[in-house]
N, C-alpha and C positions, 0 to 999 in steps of 0.2 A: 756480863761475863765475858775476861778475858780474856784473849786468842788462845796459851796452850790449858786454862781450863777447856774448854770449847773443845782444842782438837783430842785431850785426854778423853772425855765424854765418846768424842764422837767415834774414835777408835776403838775404843772399847768397845760399846753396839756395837761397829760393825763386824767386833772377832767375836761376838756373843751369836749377833746373829748372823756370819758364816757359817759358827759350828755349827747351830740347829738347823741350818740351811743344805750344810752341806752331806749334816748326819741323815737326812731325810735324801740324799740323792749316792749316802754312800761313801761320799770323800773323808770318810775320818777327820776332820779336822783343818782338810787344805783347805778351801776352801773357806774357812774365817781368814787365815795367816795372810791371805792374798788380799781381800778383803781388808784388813790392820794397815797392810803394809802399804796399800792402796790408795787409802784417806791419807794415812800421816804422811806420806806423796804432796797431795795435792796441798798438803797446810805448810810442806819443808818449800814444793815451790808459790805460792801463793803467797807466802811471807818476803823470798827471793823477790818477788817480783813489785812487790811494795818497799822494797829498799831500795828495784832499781829507778823505781817512781819516784820515791822522794828523797831520791840523789840530785 
């Protein structure tokens, strides 16, 4: 599986999981947004590190 597809799937999964967990704690979906941003941030940092090590 390519990295962009993996990032898309894991970001969406983290967002949906965060929405349901946030609903259980009465956070109205904010947790889903936070988890999605954190997951995508992980993939961005990982891509930057890979680019720096390959040079």
